[in-house]
LOVO-801943 format. One line per 4 residues: number of its first residue (from 1); their letters; for each residue y, z, x of N, C-alpha, C. Coordinates in Angstrom, 2 decimals. Example, Ala and Ser with C-alpha at 12.3 -4.5 7.8 and 13.67 -1.06 7.14 Angstrom:
2
1	AS	-5.69/7.80/13.19/-4.50/7.80/12.30/-3.30/7.80/13.20; -2.25/7.08/12.85/-1.06/7.14/13.67/0.03/7.87/12.90
! end
This chain:
295
1	MASL	80.18/138.02/111.06/80.12/137.52/109.86/81.00/136.43/109.61; 80.37/135.03/108.88/81.36/134.07/109.11/82.37/134.68/108.20; 83.31/134.14/108.34/84.53/133.60/107.40/84.93/132.96/106.17; 85.30/133.45/105.21/85.10/132.97/103.72/85.43/131.36/103.81
5	KEVK	86.18/131.05/104.65/87.06/129.65/104.74/85.48/128.80/105.29; 84.75/129.14/106.30/83.76/128.98/106.84/82.60/128.66/106.16; 82.29/129.49/104.91/81.11/129.62/104.29/81.48/128.65/103.34; 82.77/128.47/102.63/82.89/127.85/101.56/83.10/126.44/102.27
9	GRIN	83.12/126.02/103.43/82.97/124.64/103.73/81.77/124.36/104.08; 80.80/125.29/104.14/79.16/125.02/104.34/78.64/124.33/103.16; 79.44/125.46/101.93/78.62/125.16/100.40/79.37/123.87/100.32; 80.52/123.47/100.41/80.84/121.93/99.82/80.18/120.72/101.08
13	SING	79.73/121.17/101.89/78.79/120.31/102.91/77.63/119.65/102.11; 76.51/121.28/101.76/75.65/121.15/101.10/75.79/120.28/100.01; 76.81/120.61/99.02/76.90/120.11/97.93/77.22/118.44/98.19; 77.82/117.99/98.95/77.70/116.54/99.42/76.11/116.35/99.51
17	TLKI	74.99/116.78/100.26/74.25/116.36/100.66/73.82/116.66/99.49; 73.87/117.27/98.93/72.30/117.81/97.75/72.82/116.46/96.84; 74.05/115.81/96.17/74.41/114.55/95.47/73.45/113.71/96.33; 73.37/113.42/97.34/73.00/112.19/97.85/71.35/112.47/98.32
21	TSAM	70.70/113.22/98.26/69.31/113.69/98.37/68.75/113.55/96.56; 69.20/114.15/95.85/69.35/113.77/94.10/69.04/112.45/93.88; 70.31/111.18/94.21/70.70/110.26/93.68/69.36/109.35/94.30; 69.23/109.95/95.78/68.10/108.59/96.86/66.64/109.35/96.02
25	KMVA	66.49/110.49/95.49/65.13/110.70/94.85/65.47/110.09/93.12; 66.20/110.01/92.79/66.24/109.20/91.18/66.00/107.94/91.89; 66.64/107.10/92.78/66.26/105.86/93.22/64.95/105.26/93.57; 64.08/106.22/94.46/62.99/105.80/94.92/62.10/106.25/93.67
29	SSKL	61.90/107.65/92.77/61.30/107.41/91.69/61.57/106.66/90.60; 62.25/105.64/89.92/62.38/104.36/89.77/61.66/103.36/90.28; 61.62/103.01/91.91/60.84/102.38/92.69/59.44/102.37/92.28; 59.10/103.37/92.45/57.81/104.42/92.31/57.21/103.56/90.80
33	HKAQ	57.94/103.90/89.83/57.59/103.25/88.93/57.28/102.18/88.57; 57.83/100.87/89.27/58.46/99.77/89.21/56.77/99.22/90.52; 56.30/99.96/91.65/55.20/99.86/92.35/54.03/100.23/91.40; 53.89/101.37/90.82/52.70/101.82/90.29/52.33/100.48/89.02
37	EAIE	53.71/100.14/88.42/53.07/98.94/87.30/52.58/98.05/88.15; 52.75/97.31/88.78/52.88/96.17/89.85/51.17/96.46/89.96; 50.70/97.54/90.40/49.70/97.84/91.00/48.68/98.40/89.68; 49.17/98.69/88.98/48.18/98.60/87.41/47.92/97.11/86.63
41	NMLP	48.73/96.35/86.78/48.56/95.01/86.92/47.68/94.52/87.79; 47.60/94.32/88.71/46.74/93.61/89.48/45.43/94.24/89.56; 45.00/95.72/89.21/43.74/96.05/89.31/42.84/95.40/88.73; 43.19/95.53/87.32/41.92/94.57/86.38/41.77/93.17/86.89
45	YERR	42.26/92.70/87.38/42.15/91.26/87.93/41.04/91.71/89.70; 41.76/92.56/90.14/40.40/92.85/91.18/39.37/93.26/91.10; 39.10/94.13/90.02/38.09/94.50/89.66/37.15/93.75/89.60; 37.64/92.87/88.47/36.69/91.81/87.88/36.38/90.66/88.57
49	LHRM	37.00/90.69/90.19/36.93/89.29/91.06/35.27/90.25/91.38; 35.80/91.33/91.97/34.81/92.13/92.78/33.68/92.46/91.98; 33.78/92.50/90.73/32.66/92.47/90.16/31.35/91.45/89.97; 32.09/90.27/89.91/31.93/89.10/90.07/31.28/88.82/91.23
53	LDHF	31.54/88.80/92.64/30.92/88.90/93.80/30.17/89.94/93.40; 29.69/90.67/93.24/28.63/91.95/92.91/27.18/91.19/92.68; 27.99/90.62/91.27/27.17/89.94/90.26/26.15/89.38/91.37; 26.74/88.25/91.38/25.88/87.52/92.46/25.31/87.44/93.51
57	LSAG	25.75/88.66/94.38/25.21/89.01/95.62/23.65/90.08/94.51; 23.65/90.40/93.58/22.59/91.17/93.20/21.92/90.18/92.57; 22.38/88.95/92.46/21.19/87.96/92.00/20.10/87.32/92.78; 20.33/88.23/94.16/19.73/87.44/95.15/20.22/86.33/95.94
61	LTVE	21.49/85.62/95.59/22.11/84.73/96.42/22.04/84.61/97.66; 22.02/83.85/98.44/22.07/84.01/99.80/23.39/83.30/100.47; 24.25/84.33/100.60/25.52/84.00/101.31/25.77/83.68/102.53; 26.22/82.23/103.07/26.66/82.32/104.47/27.83/82.10/104.25
65	SPFA	28.65/82.73/105.05/30.06/82.46/104.85/30.54/83.29/106.44; 31.67/82.36/107.27/32.18/82.51/108.71/33.18/83.61/108.62; 33.08/84.61/107.59/33.75/85.33/107.18/32.93/86.96/107.29; 32.08/86.63/107.17/30.80/87.44/107.23/29.47/87.69/108.82
69	VKRE	30.01/87.06/109.67/29.72/86.86/110.58/29.43/88.13/111.98; 29.00/88.97/112.04/29.45/89.75/112.93/28.65/89.49/114.37; 29.68/89.63/115.00/29.81/89.46/116.64/30.44/90.25/117.75; 29.99/90.22/118.88/30.16/91.71/119.90/31.20/91.41/119.86
73	VKKV	32.13/92.66/119.72/34.03/92.88/119.51/34.59/92.66/121.08; 34.72/91.89/121.27/36.11/91.43/122.45/37.27/91.65/122.44; 37.57/91.20/121.12/38.98/91.22/120.75/39.29/91.48/119.48; 40.22/92.51/119.10/40.29/93.10/117.40/42.06/93.01/116.95
77	AVVV	41.95/92.86/115.96/43.00/92.95/115.18/43.34/94.15/114.09; 44.33/94.70/114.45/45.22/95.98/113.27/46.01/95.51/112.84; 46.00/95.71/111.63/47.25/95.13/110.43/47.57/96.87/109.85; 49.23/97.04/110.20/49.03/98.77/110.41/50.57/98.51/109.06
81	FASN	50.20/98.90/107.68/51.70/99.03/107.17/52.40/100.44/107.50; 53.73/99.90/107.16/54.11/101.27/107.42/55.75/100.75/106.30; 56.88/101.47/106.50/57.91/101.11/105.61/59.03/100.36/106.84; 60.25/100.43/105.92/61.28/99.93/106.78/62.38/100.49/106.88
85	SSLC	62.66/101.57/106.45/63.26/103.09/106.08/62.48/104.58/106.39; 63.36/105.42/106.85/63.13/106.67/106.74/63.37/107.46/105.74; 63.11/108.60/105.84/63.43/109.90/104.84/62.61/109.46/104.02; 61.39/109.81/104.25/59.90/109.72/103.22/59.05/110.74/103.90
89	GGFN	59.64/111.73/104.48/58.67/112.94/104.62/57.61/112.21/105.87; 56.34/112.76/106.04/55.64/112.05/107.43/54.87/110.97/107.32; 55.46/110.12/105.92/54.68/108.96/105.95/54.42/107.85/106.79; 55.37/107.60/107.41/55.81/106.92/108.73/55.14/107.34/109.92
93	VNVI	55.28/108.80/110.28/54.69/109.46/111.04/53.48/109.54/111.50; 52.25/109.87/110.15/51.54/109.91/110.45/50.85/108.37/110.51; 50.93/107.40/110.28/50.50/106.11/110.31/50.78/105.80/112.01; 51.87/106.11/112.31/51.58/105.47/113.99/51.01/106.44/114.73
97	RHLN	50.60/107.74/114.18/50.05/108.63/114.96/48.67/108.08/115.15; 48.07/107.62/113.73/47.17/107.30/113.62/46.60/106.14/114.49; 47.13/105.16/114.36/47.58/103.97/115.38/47.50/104.57/116.83; 47.75/105.19/117.37/47.68/105.51/118.47/46.12/105.74/118.79
101	EVVE	45.48/106.67/118.00/44.46/106.92/118.36/43.51/105.95/117.93; 43.83/104.95/117.40/42.99/103.89/117.04/43.24/102.96/118.34; 44.24/102.79/119.18/44.34/101.94/120.23/43.47/102.69/121.08; 43.76/103.84/121.70/43.06/104.66/122.25/41.38/104.51/122.30
105	EYAG	41.02/104.37/120.90/39.80/104.39/120.59/38.86/102.80/121.56; 39.93/101.85/121.32/39.61/100.26/121.11/39.71/99.84/122.90; 40.95/100.82/123.04/41.29/100.24/125.04/40.29/101.13/125.94; 39.17/102.03/125.61/38.31/102.23/126.34/36.74/100.82/126.06
109	TVGR	36.65/100.23/125.14/35.47/99.68/124.61/36.34/97.74/125.04; 37.44/97.56/124.53/38.05/96.30/124.60/39.00/96.31/125.70; 39.80/96.83/126.04/41.01/96.74/126.63/42.00/96.76/125.80; 43.13/97.28/126.64/44.77/97.52/125.25/45.26/95.87/125.52
113	ENIV	45.14/95.19/126.41/45.55/93.52/126.54/44.67/93.12/124.81; 43.49/93.26/124.52/42.92/92.51/123.77/42.82/93.25/122.30; 43.73/93.95/122.13/44.22/94.68/120.90/45.66/93.97/120.24; 45.48/93.54/118.91/46.30/92.68/118.53/47.11/93.69/117.20
117	IYPV	47.87/93.83/117.05/48.79/94.44/116.38/49.42/93.85/115.45; 49.77/93.77/114.14/50.45/93.09/113.37/50.94/94.15/112.32; 52.61/94.21/112.57/53.06/95.32/111.90/54.07/94.95/110.76; 53.51/95.77/109.54/54.05/95.37/108.54/55.20/96.57/108.30
121	GRKV	56.29/96.11/108.70/57.36/97.38/108.51/58.02/97.53/109.81; 59.57/98.00/109.70/60.32/97.99/110.81/59.46/99.02/112.03; 59.36/100.69/110.92/59.35/101.51/111.79/58.16/101.89/112.58; 56.85/101.16/112.39/55.40/101.15/113.24/55.92/99.58/114.29
125	ADAV	56.65/98.96/113.45/56.88/97.13/114.82/57.73/98.03/115.51; 58.97/98.62/115.40/59.63/99.91/116.76/58.76/100.44/117.79; 57.60/101.45/117.18/56.80/102.15/117.67/55.68/101.46/118.58; 55.61/99.85/117.73/54.36/98.86/118.79/55.14/98.32/120.04
129	KKMK	56.71/98.34/119.89/57.31/97.52/121.08/56.95/99.19/121.71; 56.87/99.91/121.91/57.25/101.15/122.76/55.63/101.35/123.28; 54.51/101.08/122.99/53.40/100.73/123.54/52.72/100.19/124.74; 52.39/100.42/125.86/52.12/99.79/126.71/50.74/99.03/126.68
133	GVVS	50.81/97.45/127.00/49.82/96.97/126.81/49.04/95.91/125.89; 49.34/96.50/124.80/49.03/95.99/123.45/49.84/94.73/123.10; 49.06/93.81/122.45/49.83/92.72/121.77/50.40/93.06/120.74; 52.15/92.71/120.26/52.08/92.32/118.89/52.15/91.43/118.35
137	AGDF	51.56/90.94/117.34/51.59/89.55/116.71/52.93/89.07/116.05; 53.90/89.85/116.18/55.13/88.98/115.40/55.63/90.18/114.90; 56.85/89.96/113.79/57.32/90.94/113.02/57.54/90.43/111.21; 56.65/91.27/110.81/56.05/91.31/109.33/57.29/92.03/108.55
141	QHMS	57.91/92.89/108.73/58.72/94.13/108.12/59.30/93.37/106.94; 59.60/92.46/106.35/60.00/91.72/105.37/58.82/91.63/104.27; 58.08/91.77/104.67/56.89/91.78/103.67/56.69/93.62/103.21; 57.12/94.22/104.04/57.40/95.86/103.71/58.54/95.65/102.73
145	GKPN	59.54/95.57/102.69/60.69/95.39/102.21/60.42/94.90/100.80; 59.97/93.50/100.61/59.70/93.29/98.93/58.29/92.30/99.25; 57.03/93.16/98.86/55.83/92.24/98.77/55.83/91.43/97.64; 55.46/90.40/98.12/54.76/89.08/97.27/53.86/88.98/97.95
149	YKEA	52.96/87.76/96.88/51.07/87.32/97.16/51.37/86.25/98.33; 52.43/85.45/97.82/51.90/84.33/98.92/52.46/84.97/101.03; 53.78/86.09/101.09/53.81/86.53/102.18/52.16/87.15/102.76; 51.60/87.74/101.81/50.55/88.66/101.89/49.20/87.56/102.15
153	ADLA	49.43/85.98/101.09/48.30/85.68/101.36/48.45/84.33/102.61; 49.37/84.41/103.35/49.79/83.93/104.43/48.97/84.40/105.53; 49.47/85.58/105.69/48.81/86.78/106.98/47.02/86.76/106.54; 46.61/86.63/105.35/45.39/86.52/105.19/44.70/85.67/105.95
157	ANLM	45.48/84.18/105.32/45.00/82.91/106.00/44.73/82.99/107.54; 45.65/83.33/107.89/46.09/83.47/109.65/44.92/84.27/109.75; 44.91/85.87/109.51/43.77/86.28/110.38/42.16/85.91/109.90; 41.87/85.23/109.11/40.57/84.12/108.33/40.19/83.16/109.56
161	EQFA	41.49/82.17/109.50/41.70/81.35/110.49/41.00/81.45/112.34; 41.75/82.57/112.94/41.36/83.07/113.58/40.08/84.15/113.83; 39.76/84.69/112.75/38.12/85.44/113.22/37.23/83.84/112.69; 37.19/83.22/111.99/36.18/82.36/111.66/36.27/81.62/113.08
165	AGEI	37.44/80.91/114.02/37.70/80.16/115.57/36.45/80.90/116.36; 36.69/82.72/115.70/36.28/83.70/117.03/36.95/84.09/118.10; 38.30/83.57/117.24/39.46/84.43/118.81/39.33/85.79/118.89; 39.04/86.70/116.93/39.05/87.61/117.14/37.77/87.81/116.65
169	QKVE	37.34/89.61/117.23/35.99/89.87/116.38/36.24/90.74/115.31; 36.80/91.10/115.01/36.47/92.55/114.25/38.59/92.41/113.41; 38.78/92.93/112.51/40.31/92.96/111.76/40.24/94.63/111.03; 40.71/95.37/111.08/40.82/96.62/110.62/42.60/96.39/109.63
173	LLYN	42.39/97.56/108.87/43.52/97.48/107.70/43.84/99.39/108.20; 45.13/99.61/108.58/45.45/101.22/108.47/46.66/101.38/107.49; 46.74/102.18/106.64/47.61/102.22/105.64/47.75/103.61/104.91; 48.92/103.93/104.12/48.53/104.92/102.84/48.12/104.41/101.83
177	HFKS	47.14/105.11/101.25/46.97/105.35/100.28/47.32/105.91/98.97; 47.45/105.32/97.89/48.84/106.14/96.99/47.49/106.74/95.92; 47.49/108.23/96.20/46.59/108.53/95.05/47.15/108.94/93.71; 48.46/109.63/94.38/49.56/110.65/93.34/50.49/110.30/93.75
181	TSSQ	51.81/111.39/93.07/53.00/110.92/93.21/53.31/111.94/94.79; 51.88/112.93/94.79/51.77/114.58/96.06/51.08/113.83/96.74; 50.17/113.11/96.68/49.07/112.69/97.58/49.12/111.52/97.89; 48.81/110.99/99.09/48.82/109.94/99.83/47.95/109.63/100.99
185	ILTR	46.83/109.07/100.82/45.54/109.41/102.00/45.72/108.55/103.10; 46.04/108.72/104.02/45.90/107.57/104.93/44.62/106.63/105.05; 44.67/105.45/105.10/43.13/104.89/104.97/42.68/104.05/106.09; 41.90/103.79/106.76/41.57/102.94/107.95/40.24/102.29/107.27
189	ETYL	40.19/101.13/107.17/39.14/100.02/106.99/38.83/98.82/107.30; 38.08/98.33/107.37/37.44/97.10/107.96/37.66/96.06/107.52; 38.77/95.08/107.33/38.69/94.00/106.71/37.75/93.21/106.89; 37.76/92.32/108.34/36.76/91.26/108.78/35.91/91.97/110.00
193	PLEL	34.42/91.51/110.03/33.81/91.21/109.01/33.55/91.65/107.71; 33.23/90.59/107.01/33.21/90.82/105.09/31.26/91.50/105.41; 31.80/92.65/104.46/29.98/93.49/104.26/29.88/92.63/102.67; 29.12/91.88/102.72/28.69/90.86/102.00/27.08/91.75/101.61
197	NAAK	27.47/92.94/100.65/25.91/93.99/100.22/26.41/94.06/99.01; 25.10/93.86/97.58/25.23/94.21/96.14/25.95/95.24/96.12; 26.76/95.91/96.11/27.79/97.33/95.18/26.76/97.88/93.71; 26.31/98.99/94.34/26.11/99.98/92.86/26.96/99.79/92.17
201	ADDK	26.75/100.20/90.53/27.55/100.40/89.58/27.76/102.20/89.78; 29.17/102.38/89.49/29.21/103.62/89.61/29.45/104.55/88.56; 29.47/103.43/87.02/29.60/104.22/85.83/28.83/103.70/85.06; 28.31/103.88/83.71/27.40/103.61/82.47/28.04/102.09/82.26
205	EEAA	29.60/102.22/81.90/29.92/100.85/81.61/30.08/99.89/82.70; 30.28/99.78/83.92/29.97/99.03/84.47/28.14/98.41/85.08; 27.76/99.56/85.13/26.05/99.18/84.52/25.62/98.38/83.55; 26.27/98.40/82.08/25.89/97.57/81.30/26.34/96.39/81.70
209	DEMQ	27.30/96.07/82.16/27.89/94.88/82.21/27.05/94.10/83.57; 26.52/94.73/84.01/25.70/94.30/85.31/24.56/93.55/84.55; 24.03/94.55/83.67/22.56/94.01/83.01/22.86/92.83/82.51; 24.41/92.71/81.94/24.56/91.54/80.74/24.88/90.46/81.40
213	ADYI	24.96/90.38/82.67/25.91/89.13/83.75/24.79/88.04/83.71; 25.07/87.00/83.09/23.91/86.09/83.40/25.27/84.75/83.28; 25.39/84.11/84.45/26.26/83.17/84.79/25.84/81.87/84.91; 26.28/80.97/84.67/25.75/79.32/84.72/26.55/79.21/85.97
217	IEPS	26.38/78.92/87.16/27.54/78.95/87.94/27.28/77.16/88.28; 28.32/76.41/88.70/28.55/75.10/88.94/29.58/74.36/89.85; 29.76/73.88/90.56/28.85/73.08/90.86/27.60/73.64/91.48; 27.63/74.84/92.27/26.58/75.39/93.24/26.97/76.87/93.36
221	PEQV	26.41/77.47/93.50/26.69/79.16/94.05/27.57/79.21/95.55; 26.94/78.12/96.35/27.51/78.14/97.49/28.81/78.23/97.65; 28.93/76.81/96.68/30.04/76.24/96.87/31.69/77.13/96.11; 30.88/78.00/94.97/31.86/78.85/94.26/31.86/80.41/95.17
225	MQEL	30.97/80.65/95.87/30.97/81.71/96.90/32.12/81.28/98.21; 32.13/79.93/98.48/33.08/79.88/99.66/34.52/79.62/98.81; 34.80/79.60/97.56/35.93/79.10/96.86/36.63/81.23/97.02; 35.38/81.63/96.65/35.71/82.91/95.86/35.97/83.91/96.90
229	LPKV	35.18/83.56/98.48/35.66/84.84/99.03/37.01/84.99/99.75; 37.75/83.80/99.93/39.44/83.74/100.36/40.28/84.74/99.50; 39.90/83.69/98.40/40.58/84.68/97.08/40.34/86.24/96.85; 39.24/87.17/97.71/39.02/88.30/97.39/39.54/88.91/98.70
233	LCLK	39.94/87.71/99.87/40.54/88.50/101.20/42.08/88.43/100.90; 42.50/87.69/100.26/43.77/87.51/99.94/44.48/88.67/98.87; 43.27/88.80/98.05/43.96/89.95/97.20/43.68/91.07/97.48; 43.06/91.30/98.75/42.85/92.62/99.10/43.68/92.93/99.93
237	LYTV	44.02/92.27/100.91/45.06/92.41/101.57/46.81/92.36/100.94; 46.83/91.55/99.63/48.00/91.70/98.86/48.20/93.41/98.09; 46.98/93.99/97.73/46.62/95.49/96.86/46.83/96.21/98.27; 46.63/96.11/99.24/46.73/97.22/100.28/48.67/97.13/100.41
241	LLDS	48.95/96.09/100.15/50.47/95.89/100.13/51.39/96.59/99.51; 50.32/96.58/98.20/51.17/97.15/96.97/50.52/98.60/97.18; 49.65/99.18/97.53/49.18/100.25/97.52/50.38/101.09/98.54; 50.63/100.54/99.63/51.28/101.20/100.60/52.87/100.96/100.07
245	TASE	53.28/100.24/99.88/54.53/100.53/99.16/54.61/101.76/98.04; 54.01/101.81/97.40/53.68/102.87/96.40/53.31/104.10/96.64; 52.90/104.14/98.03/52.89/105.66/99.24/53.45/105.77/99.35; 54.62/104.81/100.23/56.31/104.83/100.48/57.35/105.51/99.69
249	HAAR	57.35/105.01/98.22/58.09/105.58/97.38/57.88/106.76/97.18; 56.42/107.53/96.46/55.68/108.54/96.34/56.06/109.96/97.48; 56.27/109.20/98.42/56.27/109.87/99.56/57.82/110.57/99.54; 58.95/109.10/99.50/60.16/109.60/99.58/60.77/110.46/98.51
253	TMAM	60.19/110.39/97.29/60.46/110.78/95.92/59.89/112.48/96.73; 59.06/112.80/96.88/58.90/114.22/96.98/59.40/114.71/98.09; 59.94/113.29/99.19/60.54/114.15/100.17/62.39/114.80/100.01; 62.52/113.94/99.21/64.17/114.11/98.51/64.14/115.25/97.72
257	QIAT	63.25/115.44/96.66/62.84/116.36/95.58/62.97/118.05/96.52; 61.98/117.77/97.48/62.19/119.03/98.47/63.40/119.15/99.18; 63.87/118.27/99.69/65.43/118.62/100.53/66.43/118.93/99.10; 66.51/118.51/98.04/67.23/118.75/96.98/66.99/120.42/96.71
261	DNAN	65.54/120.88/96.32/65.22/121.92/96.43/66.08/123.09/97.54; 65.73/123.00/98.62/65.98/123.23/99.81/67.53/123.39/99.69; 68.21/122.61/99.31/69.59/122.23/99.24/70.17/123.26/98.24; 69.41/123.69/96.90/69.71/124.37/96.06/69.76/125.56/96.21
265	DLIQ	68.59/125.72/96.91/68.98/127.43/97.57/69.18/127.95/98.68; 69.66/127.16/99.71/70.75/127.57/100.49/71.79/127.41/99.61; 72.43/126.50/99.08/74.23/126.85/98.44/74.08/128.56/97.25; 72.64/128.37/97.17/72.77/129.96/96.09/72.48/131.14/97.23
269	ELTL	72.20/130.88/98.14/72.15/132.31/99.39/73.52/132.37/100.03; 74.23/130.87/100.31/76.22/131.21/100.83/76.51/131.38/99.83; 76.52/131.64/98.48/77.35/131.69/97.75/77.59/133.47/97.91; 76.02/133.85/97.74/75.89/135.35/97.47/76.53/136.12/98.73
273	IYNK	76.26/134.99/99.79/77.24/135.59/101.22/78.46/135.68/100.93; 79.20/134.05/100.24/80.25/134.33/99.91/81.10/135.35/98.98; 80.36/135.47/98.00/81.06/136.72/96.88/80.91/137.89/97.65; 80.03/138.23/98.33/79.91/139.52/99.10/81.25/139.88/99.96
277	SRQQ	81.19/138.47/100.47/82.50/138.50/102.10/83.97/138.91/101.12; 84.03/138.05/99.81/85.47/138.09/99.19/85.35/139.59/98.35; 84.22/140.12/98.00/84.48/141.35/97.28/84.45/142.74/98.78; 84.30/142.41/100.03/84.33/143.31/101.19/85.74/143.50/101.04
281	AITN	86.20/142.20/101.33/87.83/141.41/101.68/88.98/142.17/100.89; 88.72/142.17/99.31/89.38/142.57/98.03/89.11/144.20/98.16; 88.01/144.53/98.77/87.74/146.34/98.60/88.39/146.80/100.41; 88.48/146.32/101.30/89.14/146.55/102.34/91.14/146.31/101.99
285	ELLD	91.28/145.33/101.07/92.78/145.29/100.65/93.36/146.56/100.03; 92.59/146.64/99.15/92.71/148.06/98.03/92.87/149.39/98.94; 91.53/149.70/99.60/91.73/150.66/100.43/93.30/150.86/101.36; 93.47/149.50/101.81/94.86/149.64/102.76/96.19/150.29/101.48
289	IVGG	96.25/149.34/100.52/97.61/149.89/99.78/97.50/151.11/99.13; 95.82/151.58/99.21/95.93/153.29/98.73/96.17/154.07/99.99; 96.00/153.95/100.98/96.16/154.67/101.83/97.92/154.64/102.52; 97.90/153.46/101.84/100.16/153.11/102.14/100.36/154.00/101.47
293	TMA	99.33/153.93/99.82/100.76/155.04/99.02/100.44/156.16/99.31; 99.63/156.66/99.89/99.01/158.52/100.28/100.06/158.50/101.24; 100.44/157.35/102.48/101.05/158.06/103.57/102.74/158.15/102.88
! end
């Protein structure tokens, strides 16, 4: 059995770790609330923009866009969202593992040299450097630290330009979708080419709104769609960035909560061991005193 001094040292050490994890949990929780607020402020605009697009398509409008052209896939781009720091559970590990699966999937069809990865986050950027054969498009870790619309729009414009020029034939997004504080869903989506099909209304309110939609389009439906589609694509990338950021803070909040709970449990166990050892030491001293007195 460990000595009283060793047990006391372990208790003090775990108490120090407990203070750190508890502070990190509060910081992550505060950042999570801000990220949730940013998403909640963005969602109404995004939904309305997509609903306008669906209304145009439902009206039988023929849309010809360079972003909807389907070509034979010879080169593919994958935009991967992770975090710049660790201590967030399996947030980064799951993304990197799924990225390896995506790379192996495309390696058999287009070849590893034709897979271009856009790493958003230092952790995934470090993982991409260790991958053999794939091409890294640059360093985008600053976007993960402080997401803003301009940087997301610049990246979206770069992807749209390459796709329209035929340099890449497909773009995919890989990120963690924020469902709740305790649940983040690993999501893989096709970003380009766009699927220009009228979506069905999900509820009665949207269905009623769709039935009442009667737009007067100026100067022409084609020109409006040419302006609308790039905005939809830029907004999509920015929303995914916010979604991934919220997922990161949620994962870190849960990880620090679990670490704090484990530290509390361990302190209770060590305190019990310490008290038992101390009681045993006192009992032994008393027995020695009594033995000496009787002698």
